[in-house]
N, CA, C and O atoms as a Maestro MAE file, in Angstrom:
{
 s_m_m2io_version
 :::
 2.0.0
}

f_m_ct {
 s_m_title
 :::
 protein
 m_atom[256] {
  # First column is atom index #
  i_m_mmod_type
  r_m_x_coord
  r_m_y_coord
  r_m_z_coord
  i_m_residue_number
  s_m_chain_name
  s_m_pdb_residue_name
  s_m_pdb_atom_name
  i_m_atomic_number
  :::
  1 25 94.016 -104.027 -28.620 1 A "MET " " N  " 7
  2 3 93.578 -105.150 -29.078 1 A "MET " " CA " 6
  3 2 94.705 -104.652 -30.518 1 A "MET " " C  " 6
  4 15 95.346 -103.836 -31.181 1 A "MET " " O  " 8
  5 25 94.300 -105.742 -30.264 2 A "ARG " " N  " 7
  6 3 95.337 -106.070 -31.927 2 A "ARG " " CA " 6
  7 2 94.489 -106.799 -33.603 2 A "ARG " " C  " 6
  8 15 93.683 -107.674 -33.289 2 A "ARG " " O  " 8
  9 25 94.530 -106.673 -34.480 3 A "VAL " " N  " 7
  10 3 93.532 -106.761 -35.518 3 A "VAL " " CA " 6
  11 2 94.337 -107.271 -37.415 3 A "VAL " " C  " 6
  12 15 94.915 -106.675 -38.324 3 A "VAL " " O  " 8
  13 25 94.044 -108.158 -37.233 4 A "THR " " N  " 7
  14 3 94.662 -108.543 -38.622 4 A "THR " " CA " 6
  15 2 93.507 -108.459 -39.597 4 A "THR " " C  " 6
  16 15 92.614 -109.296 -39.467 4 A "THR " " O  " 8
  17 25 93.390 -107.356 -40.766 5 A "LEU " " N  " 7
  18 3 92.816 -107.484 -42.773 5 A "LEU " " CA " 6
  19 2 93.611 -108.427 -42.784 5 A "LEU " " C  " 6
  20 15 94.618 -108.894 -42.252 5 A "LEU " " O  " 8
  21 25 92.742 -108.595 -43.671 6 A "THR " " N  " 7
  22 3 93.124 -109.588 -45.249 6 A "THR " " CA " 6
  23 2 92.921 -109.178 -46.000 6 A "THR " " C  " 6
  24 15 93.660 -109.627 -46.876 6 A "THR " " O  " 8
  25 25 91.626 -107.727 -46.762 7 A "GLU " " N  " 7
  26 3 91.140 -107.540 -47.819 7 A "GLU " " CA " 6
  27 2 92.715 -106.757 -48.187 7 A "GLU " " C  " 6
  28 15 93.349 -106.098 -47.363 7 A "GLU " " O  " 8
  29 25 93.085 -106.981 -49.423 8 A "PRO " " N  " 7
  30 3 94.114 -107.020 -50.066 8 A "PRO " " CA " 6
  31 2 94.166 -104.718 -50.571 8 A "PRO " " C  " 6
  32 15 95.254 -104.185 -50.786 8 A "PRO " " O  " 8
  33 25 93.418 -104.256 -50.603 9 A "ALA " " N  " 7
  34 3 93.656 -102.945 -50.681 9 A "ALA " " CA " 6
  35 2 94.668 -102.623 -48.776 9 A "ALA " " C  " 6
  36 15 95.776 -102.180 -48.471 9 A "ALA " " O  " 8
  37 25 93.601 -103.099 -48.080 10 A "ILE " " N  " 7
  38 3 93.837 -102.904 -46.589 10 A "ILE " " CA " 6
  39 2 95.005 -103.681 -45.436 10 A "ILE " " C  " 6
  40 15 95.289 -103.477 -44.255 10 A "ILE " " O  " 8
  41 25 95.435 -104.580 -46.412 11 A "ALA " " N  " 7
  42 3 95.412 -106.090 -45.652 11 A "ALA " " CA " 6
  43 2 96.681 -105.467 -44.485 11 A "ALA " " C  " 6
  44 15 97.246 -104.412 -44.773 11 A "ALA " " O  " 8
  45 25 97.048 -106.206 -43.196 12 A "GLY " " N  " 7
  46 3 97.404 -105.575 -42.469 12 A "GLY " " CA " 6
  47 2 97.460 -105.692 -40.998 12 A "GLY " " C  " 6
  48 15 96.319 -105.762 -40.540 12 A "GLY " " O  " 8
  49 25 98.514 -105.745 -39.963 13 A "GLU " " N  " 7
  50 3 98.488 -105.900 -38.423 13 A "GLU " " CA " 6
  51 2 97.899 -104.213 -38.060 13 A "GLU " " C  " 6
  52 15 98.761 -103.340 -38.166 13 A "GLU " " O  " 8
  53 25 96.333 -103.716 -37.601 14 A "TYR " " N  " 7
  54 3 96.501 -102.857 -37.046 14 A "TYR " " CA " 6
  55 2 95.763 -102.517 -35.278 14 A "TYR " " C  " 6
  56 15 95.121 -103.480 -34.859 14 A "TYR " " O  " 8
  57 25 95.826 -101.293 -34.313 15 A "VAL " " N  " 7
  58 3 95.223 -101.189 -33.839 15 A "VAL " " CA " 6
  59 2 94.697 -100.644 -33.306 15 A "VAL " " C  " 6
  60 15 94.908 -99.432 -33.356 15 A "VAL " " O  " 8
  61 25 93.363 -101.313 -32.187 16 A "VAL " " N  " 7
  62 3 92.195 -100.863 -32.098 16 A "VAL " " CA " 6
  63 2 92.101 -99.867 -30.765 16 A "VAL " " C  " 6
  64 15 92.263 -100.042 -29.558 16 A "VAL " " O  " 8
  65 25 91.695 -98.529 -31.756 17 A "VAL " " N  " 7
  66 3 92.062 -96.853 -30.871 17 A "VAL " " CA " 6
  67 2 90.722 -96.785 -29.920 17 A "VAL " " C  " 6
  68 15 90.199 -97.331 -30.891 17 A "VAL " " O  " 8
  69 25 89.800 -96.663 -29.089 18 A "ALA " " N  " 7
  70 3 88.908 -96.742 -28.278 18 A "ALA " " CA " 6
  71 2 89.086 -95.343 -28.323 18 A "ALA " " C  " 6
  72 15 90.225 -94.900 -28.182 18 A "ALA " " O  " 8
  73 25 87.732 -94.259 -28.572 19 A "HIS " " N  " 7
  74 3 87.782 -92.945 -27.823 19 A "HIS " " CA " 6
  75 2 86.446 -92.507 -27.301 19 A "HIS " " C  " 6
  76 15 85.278 -92.783 -27.574 19 A "HIS " " O  " 8
  77 25 87.206 -91.525 -26.237 20 A "ASP " " N  " 7
  78 3 86.153 -91.132 -25.008 20 A "ASP " " CA " 6
  79 2 84.652 -91.006 -26.184 20 A "ASP " " C  " 6
  80 15 83.774 -91.702 -25.673 20 A "ASP " " O  " 8
  81 25 84.346 -90.639 -26.957 21 A "ASP " " N  " 7
  82 3 82.943 -90.684 -27.374 21 A "ASP " " CA " 6
  83 2 82.210 -91.245 -28.214 21 A "ASP " " C  " 6
  84 15 81.338 -90.892 -29.007 21 A "ASP " " O  " 8
  85 25 82.895 -92.547 -27.799 22 A "SER " " N  " 7
  86 3 82.506 -93.681 -28.365 22 A "SER " " CA " 6
  87 2 82.913 -94.325 -30.184 22 A "SER " " C  " 6
  88 15 82.865 -95.445 -30.694 22 A "SER " " O  " 8
  89 25 83.242 -93.154 -30.625 23 A "ARG " " N  " 7
  90 3 84.344 -93.768 -31.729 23 A "ARG " " CA " 6
  91 2 85.121 -94.677 -31.582 23 A "ARG " " C  " 6
  92 15 85.642 -94.876 -30.485 23 A "ARG " " O  " 8
  93 25 85.435 -95.609 -32.889 24 A "VAL " " N  " 7
  94 3 86.513 -96.806 -32.522 24 A "VAL " " CA " 6
  95 2 87.518 -96.928 -33.702 24 A "VAL " " C  " 6
  96 15 87.141 -97.501 -34.724 24 A "VAL " " O  " 8
  97 25 88.485 -96.538 -33.639 25 A "LEU " " N  " 7
  98 3 89.336 -96.226 -35.565 25 A "LEU " " CA " 6
  99 2 90.789 -97.432 -35.221 25 A "LEU " " C  " 6
  100 15 91.480 -97.742 -34.250 25 A "LEU " " O  " 8
  101 25 90.708 -97.706 -36.288 26 A "LEU " " N  " 7
  102 3 92.125 -98.837 -36.073 26 A "LEU " " CA " 6
  103 2 93.542 -98.118 -37.116 26 A "LEU " " C  " 6
  104 15 93.490 -97.771 -38.296 26 A "LEU " " O  " 8
  105 25 94.509 -98.085 -36.335 27 A "GLU " " N  " 7
  106 3 95.594 -97.081 -37.007 27 A "GLU " " CA " 6
  107 2 96.735 -98.402 -36.922 27 A "GLU " " C  " 6
  108 15 97.003 -98.966 -35.861 27 A "GLU " " O  " 8
  109 25 97.185 -98.672 -37.913 28 A "ARG " " N  " 7
  110 3 98.519 -99.516 -38.816 28 A "ARG " " CA " 6
  111 2 99.299 -99.522 -37.342 28 A "ARG " " C  " 6
  112 15 99.732 -98.775 -36.464 28 A "ARG " " O  " 8
  113 25 99.174 -100.734 -37.673 29 A "ASP " " N  " 7
  114 3 100.656 -101.169 -36.405 29 A "ASP " " CA " 6
  115 2 101.755 -100.673 -37.632 29 A "ASP " " C  " 6
  116 15 101.765 -100.989 -38.822 29 A "ASP " " O  " 8
  117 25 102.374 -100.066 -37.115 30 A "LEU " " N  " 7
  118 3 103.557 -99.787 -37.263 30 A "LEU " " CA " 6
  119 2 105.310 -100.701 -36.180 30 A "LEU " " C  " 6
  120 15 106.488 -100.344 -36.191 30 A "LEU " " O  " 8
  121 25 104.952 -101.315 -35.792 31 A "GLY " " N  " 7
  122 3 105.986 -101.101 -34.914 31 A "GLY " " CA " 6
  123 2 106.631 -100.539 -33.604 31 A "GLY " " C  " 6
  124 15 106.317 -99.354 -33.721 31 A "GLY " " O  " 8
  125 25 107.356 -100.627 -32.392 32 A "PRO " " N  " 7
  126 3 106.854 -99.973 -31.520 32 A "PRO " " CA " 6
  127 2 107.843 -98.536 -32.196 32 A "PRO " " C  " 6
  128 15 108.431 -98.258 -33.242 32 A "PRO " " O  " 8
  129 25 107.603 -97.986 -31.032 33 A "SER " " N  " 7
  130 3 107.513 -96.473 -31.453 33 A "SER " " CA " 6
  131 2 109.248 -95.945 -31.064 33 A "SER " " C  " 6
  132 15 109.807 -96.992 -30.737 33 A "SER " " O  " 8
  133 25 110.110 -94.966 -30.990 34 A "ALA " " N  " 7
  134 3 111.127 -94.631 -30.740 34 A "ALA " " CA " 6
  135 2 110.904 -95.296 -28.722 34 A "ALA " " C  " 6
  136 15 110.995 -96.326 -28.053 34 A "ALA " " O  " 8
  137 25 110.584 -93.840 -28.583 35 A "GLY " " N  " 7
  138 3 110.525 -94.597 -26.873 35 A "GLY " " CA " 6
  139 2 109.910 -95.625 -26.057 35 A "GLY " " C  " 6
  140 15 109.823 -95.608 -24.829 35 A "GLY " " O  " 8
  141 25 109.409 -96.697 -27.002 36 A "GLU " " N  " 7
  142 3 109.265 -97.929 -26.408 36 A "GLU " " CA " 6
  143 2 110.580 -98.078 -27.397 36 A "GLU " " C  " 6
  144 15 110.474 -97.623 -28.536 36 A "GLU " " O  " 8
  145 25 111.221 -98.402 -27.186 37 A "LEU " " N  " 7
  146 3 112.608 -99.311 -28.150 37 A "LEU " " CA " 6
  147 2 113.726 -98.659 -26.804 37 A "LEU " " C  " 6
  148 15 114.383 -99.391 -26.064 37 A "LEU " " O  " 8
  149 25 113.714 -97.057 -26.744 38 A "HIS " " N  " 7
  150 3 114.291 -97.046 -25.503 38 A "HIS " " CA " 6
  151 2 114.352 -97.114 -24.050 38 A "HIS " " C  " 6
  152 15 115.082 -96.645 -23.177 38 A "HIS " " O  " 8
  153 25 113.012 -98.095 -24.120 39 A "GLU " " N  " 7
  154 3 112.697 -98.545 -22.276 39 A "GLU " " CA " 6
  155 2 113.297 -99.998 -22.995 39 A "GLU " " C  " 6
  156 15 114.241 -100.585 -22.468 39 A "GLU " " O  " 8
  157 25 112.819 -100.376 -23.922 40 A "ARG " " N  " 7
  158 3 113.034 -101.809 -23.640 40 A "ARG " " CA " 6
  159 2 114.172 -101.840 -24.340 40 A "ARG " " C  " 6
  160 15 114.192 -102.797 -25.115 40 A "ARG " " O  " 8
  161 25 115.415 -100.967 -24.382 41 A "TYR " " N  " 7
  162 3 117.184 -101.425 -23.927 41 A "TYR " " CA " 6
  163 2 117.332 -100.850 -23.817 41 A "TYR " " C  " 6
  164 15 118.270 -100.442 -24.501 41 A "TYR " " O  " 8
  165 25 116.709 -99.840 -22.814 42 A "GLY " " N  " 7
  166 3 117.584 -99.662 -21.484 42 A "GLY " " CA " 6
  167 2 118.607 -97.843 -22.346 42 A "GLY " " C  " 6
  168 15 119.583 -97.179 -21.996 42 A "GLY " " O  " 8
  169 25 117.685 -97.777 -23.432 43 A "THR " " N  " 7
  170 3 118.974 -96.420 -24.141 43 A "THR " " CA " 6
  171 2 118.177 -95.457 -23.762 43 A "THR " " C  " 6
  172 15 117.359 -95.696 -22.873 43 A "THR " " O  " 8
  173 25 118.269 -93.782 -24.532 44 A "ARG " " N  " 7
  174 3 117.393 -93.134 -23.698 44 A "ARG " " CA " 6
  175 2 118.508 -92.161 -25.454 44 A "ARG " " C  " 6
  176 15 119.441 -92.586 -26.134 44 A "ARG " " O  " 8
  177 25 117.881 -91.102 -25.490 45 A "PRO " " N  " 7
  178 3 117.900 -90.432 -27.221 45 A "PRO " " CA " 6
  179 2 119.064 -89.192 -26.703 45 A "PRO " " C  " 6
  180 15 119.144 -88.331 -25.827 45 A "PRO " " O  " 8
  181 25 119.793 -89.661 -27.725 46 A "LEU " " N  " 7
  182 3 121.314 -88.536 -27.631 46 A "LEU " " CA " 6
  183 2 120.988 -86.918 -27.371 46 A "LEU " " C  " 6
  184 15 120.299 -86.229 -28.124 46 A "LEU " " O  " 8
  185 25 121.560 -86.511 -26.280 47 A "THR " " N  " 7
  186 3 121.084 -84.875 -26.729 47 A "THR " " CA " 6
  187 2 121.672 -84.179 -27.588 47 A "THR " " C  " 6
  188 15 122.342 -84.939 -28.287 47 A "THR " " O  " 8
  189 25 121.775 -83.181 -27.895 48 A "ALA " " N  " 7
  190 3 121.924 -81.420 -29.274 48 A "ALA " " CA " 6
  191 2 124.158 -82.507 -29.225 48 A "ALA " " C  " 6
  192 15 124.829 -83.182 -30.005 48 A "ALA " " O  " 8
  193 25 124.314 -81.911 -27.695 49 A "GLU " " N  " 7
  194 3 125.406 -82.252 -28.162 49 A "GLU " " CA " 6
  195 2 126.265 -83.780 -28.076 49 A "GLU " " C  " 6
  196 15 127.388 -83.877 -28.572 49 A "GLU " " O  " 8
  197 25 125.784 -84.604 -27.587 50 A "GLU " " N  " 7
  198 3 125.776 -85.752 -28.091 50 A "GLU " " CA " 6
  199 2 126.217 -86.260 -29.967 50 A "GLU " " C  " 6
  200 15 127.271 -86.596 -30.507 50 A "GLU " " O  " 8
  201 25 124.695 -86.067 -30.498 51 A "PHE " " N  " 7
  202 3 124.684 -85.805 -31.178 51 A "PHE " " CA " 6
  203 2 125.472 -85.266 -32.846 51 A "PHE " " C  " 6
  204 15 125.656 -85.750 -33.963 51 A "PHE " " O  " 8
  205 25 125.739 -83.995 -32.115 52 A "GLU " " N  " 7
  206 3 127.099 -83.546 -33.194 52 A "GLU " " CA " 6
  207 2 128.272 -83.748 -33.039 52 A "GLU " " C  " 6
  208 15 129.018 -83.531 -33.994 52 A "GLU " " O  " 8
  209 25 128.935 -84.333 -31.514 53 A "ARG " " N  " 7
  210 3 129.942 -84.464 -31.601 53 A "ARG " " CA " 6
  211 2 129.943 -86.180 -32.813 53 A "ARG " " C  " 6
  212 15 130.724 -86.559 -33.686 53 A "ARG " " O  " 8
  213 25 129.053 -86.592 -32.414 54 A "PHE " " N  " 7
  214 3 129.311 -88.579 -33.144 54 A "PHE " " CA " 6
  215 2 128.704 -87.854 -34.328 54 A "PHE " " C  " 6
  216 15 129.744 -87.905 -34.985 54 A "PHE " " O  " 8
  217 25 127.767 -87.145 -35.229 55 A "PHE " " N  " 7
  218 3 127.332 -86.827 -36.272 55 A "PHE " " CA " 6
  219 2 127.510 -85.533 -37.136 55 A "PHE " " C  " 6
  220 15 126.797 -85.219 -38.089 55 A "PHE " " O  " 8
  221 25 128.665 -84.780 -36.608 56 A "GLY " " N  " 7
  222 3 128.740 -83.330 -36.708 56 A "GLY " " CA " 6
  223 2 129.552 -83.501 -38.522 56 A "GLY " " C  " 6
  224 15 129.191 -83.136 -39.641 56 A "GLY " " O  " 8
  225 25 130.210 -83.905 -38.230 57 A "ASP " " N  " 7
  226 3 131.297 -84.423 -39.987 57 A "ASP " " CA " 6
  227 2 130.034 -84.566 -41.155 57 A "ASP " " C  " 6
  228 15 130.181 -83.973 -42.224 57 A "ASP " " O  " 8
  229 25 128.834 -85.345 -40.917 58 A "LEU " " N  " 7
  230 3 128.054 -85.646 -41.430 58 A "LEU " " CA " 6
  231 2 127.718 -84.898 -42.756 58 A "LEU " " C  " 6
  232 15 127.718 -83.708 -42.441 58 A "LEU " " O  " 8
  233 25 127.533 -84.969 -43.613 59 A "PRO " " N  " 7
  234 3 127.603 -83.877 -44.781 59 A "PRO " " CA " 6
  235 2 125.867 -83.139 -44.687 59 A "PRO " " C  " 6
  236 15 124.961 -83.943 -44.469 59 A "PRO " " O  " 8
  237 25 125.629 -82.171 -44.798 60 A "ARG " " N  " 7
  238 3 123.692 -81.364 -44.356 60 A "ARG " " CA " 6
  239 2 123.065 -81.276 -45.434 60 A "ARG " " C  " 6
  240 15 123.474 -81.286 -46.595 60 A "ARG " " O  " 8
  241 25 121.893 -81.174 -44.944 61 A "ASP " " N  " 7
  242 3 121.161 -80.694 -46.084 61 A "ASP " " CA " 6
  243 2 120.964 -79.907 -46.653 61 A "ASP " " C  " 6
  244 15 120.180 -79.082 -46.183 61 A "ASP " " O  " 8
  245 25 121.479 -79.687 -47.867 62 A "PRO " " N  " 7
  246 3 121.707 -78.266 -48.037 62 A "PRO " " CA " 6
  247 2 119.835 -77.364 -48.333 62 A "PRO " " C  " 6
  248 15 119.465 -76.262 -48.737 62 A "PRO " " O  " 8
  249 25 119.604 -77.792 -48.167 63 A "GLY " " N  " 7
  250 3 118.060 -76.520 -47.238 63 A "GLY " " CA " 6
  251 2 118.134 -76.085 -46.107 63 A "GLY " " C  " 6
  252 15 117.394 -75.232 -45.616 63 A "GLY " " O  " 8
  253 25 119.108 -76.677 -45.553 64 A "GLU " " N  " 7
  254 3 119.027 -76.481 -43.985 64 A "GLU " " CA " 6
  255 2 119.680 -75.239 -43.718 64 A "GLU " " C  " 6
  256 15 119.769 -74.825 -42.562 64 A "GLU " " O  " 8
  :::
 }
 m_bond[255] {
  # First column is bond index #
  i_m_from
  i_m_to
  i_m_order
  :::
  1 1 2 1
  2 2 3 1
  3 3 4 2
  4 3 5 1
  5 5 6 1
  6 6 7 1
  7 7 8 2
  8 7 9 1
  9 9 10 1
  10 10 11 1
  11 11 12 2
  12 11 13 1
  13 13 14 1
  14 14 15 1
  15 15 16 2
  16 15 17 1
  17 17 18 1
  18 18 19 1
  19 19 20 2
  20 19 21 1
  21 21 22 1
  22 22 23 1
  23 23 24 2
  24 23 25 1
  25 25 26 1
  26 26 27 1
  27 27 28 2
  28 27 29 1
  29 29 30 1
  30 30 31 1
  31 31 32 2
  32 31 33 1
  33 33 34 1
  34 34 35 1
  35 35 36 2
  36 35 37 1
  37 37 38 1
  38 38 39 1
  39 39 40 2
  40 39 41 1
  41 41 42 1
  42 42 43 1
  43 43 44 2
  44 43 45 1
  45 45 46 1
  46 46 47 1
  47 47 48 2
  48 47 49 1
  49 49 50 1
  50 50 51 1
  51 51 52 2
  52 51 53 1
  53 53 54 1
  54 54 55 1
  55 55 56 2
  56 55 57 1
  57 57 58 1
  58 58 59 1
  59 59 60 2
  60 59 61 1
  61 61 62 1
  62 62 63 1
  63 63 64 2
  64 63 65 1
  65 65 66 1
  66 66 67 1
  67 67 68 2
  68 67 69 1
  69 69 70 1
  70 70 71 1
  71 71 72 2
  72 71 73 1
  73 73 74 1
  74 74 75 1
  75 75 76 2
  76 75 77 1
  77 77 78 1
  78 78 79 1
  79 79 80 2
  80 79 81 1
  81 81 82 1
  82 82 83 1
  83 83 84 2
  84 83 85 1
  85 85 86 1
  86 86 87 1
  87 87 88 2
  88 87 89 1
  89 89 90 1
  90 90 91 1
  91 91 92 2
  92 91 93 1
  93 93 94 1
  94 94 95 1
  95 95 96 2
  96 95 97 1
  97 97 98 1
  98 98 99 1
  99 99 100 2
  100 99 101 1
  101 101 102 1
  102 102 103 1
  103 103 104 2
  104 103 105 1
  105 105 106 1
  106 106 107 1
  107 107 108 2
  108 107 109 1
  109 109 110 1
  110 110 111 1
  111 111 112 2
  112 111 113 1
  113 113 114 1
  114 114 115 1
  115 115 116 2
  116 115 117 1
  117 117 118 1
  118 118 119 1
  119 119 120 2
  120 119 121 1
  121 121 122 1
  122 122 123 1
  123 123 124 2
  124 123 125 1
  125 125 126 1
  126 126 127 1
  127 127 128 2
  128 127 129 1
  129 129 130 1
  130 130 131 1
  131 131 132 2
  132 131 133 1
  133 133 134 1
  134 134 135 1
  135 135 136 2
  136 135 137 1
  137 137 138 1
  138 138 139 1
  139 139 140 2
  140 139 141 1
  141 141 142 1
  142 142 143 1
  143 143 144 2
  144 143 145 1
  145 145 146 1
  146 146 147 1
  147 147 148 2
  148 147 149 1
  149 149 150 1
  150 150 151 1
  151 151 152 2
  152 151 153 1
  153 153 154 1
  154 154 155 1
  155 155 156 2
  156 155 157 1
  157 157 158 1
  158 158 159 1
  159 159 160 2
  160 159 161 1
  161 161 162 1
  162 162 163 1
  163 163 164 2
  164 163 165 1
  165 165 166 1
  166 166 167 1
  167 167 168 2
  168 167 169 1
  169 169 170 1
  170 170 171 1
  171 171 172 2
  172 171 173 1
  173 173 174 1
  174 174 175 1
  175 175 176 2
  176 175 177 1
  177 177 178 1
  178 178 179 1
  179 179 180 2
  180 179 181 1
  181 181 182 1
  182 182 183 1
  183 183 184 2
  184 183 185 1
  185 185 186 1
  186 186 187 1
  187 187 188 2
  188 187 189 1
  189 189 190 1
  190 190 191 1
  191 191 192 2
  192 191 193 1
  193 193 194 1
  194 194 195 1
  195 195 196 2
  196 195 197 1
  197 197 198 1
  198 198 199 1
  199 199 200 2
  200 199 201 1
  201 201 202 1
  202 202 203 1
  203 203 204 2
  204 203 205 1
  205 205 206 1
  206 206 207 1
  207 207 208 2
  208 207 209 1
  209 209 210 1
  210 210 211 1
  211 211 212 2
  212 211 213 1
  213 213 214 1
  214 214 215 1
  215 215 216 2
  216 215 217 1
  217 217 218 1
  218 218 219 1
  219 219 220 2
  220 219 221 1
  221 221 222 1
  222 222 223 1
  223 223 224 2
  224 223 225 1
  225 225 226 1
  226 226 227 1
  227 227 228 2
  228 227 229 1
  229 229 230 1
  230 230 231 1
  231 231 232 2
  232 231 233 1
  233 233 234 1
  234 234 235 1
  235 235 236 2
  236 235 237 1
  237 237 238 1
  238 238 239 1
  239 239 240 2
  240 239 241 1
  241 241 242 1
  242 242 243 1
  243 243 244 2
  244 243 245 1
  245 245 246 1
  246 246 247 1
  247 247 248 2
  248 247 249 1
  249 249 250 1
  250 250 251 1
  251 251 252 2
  252 251 253 1
  253 253 254 1
  254 254 255 1
  255 255 256 2
  :::
 }
}
């Protein structure tokens, strides 16, 4: 279930998550996950080799 909160400090869309121990938590709805998007559009994540082939020439983070 999704709910909308309007209190300015916490306004936004939330998903209601029920736990086995009777707790109910609200989690901010950040939109679909990567897995949901792959499923929706019939795609898949790149393999490490594919990623390197497509993006390997980009600058690397110096901290790596």
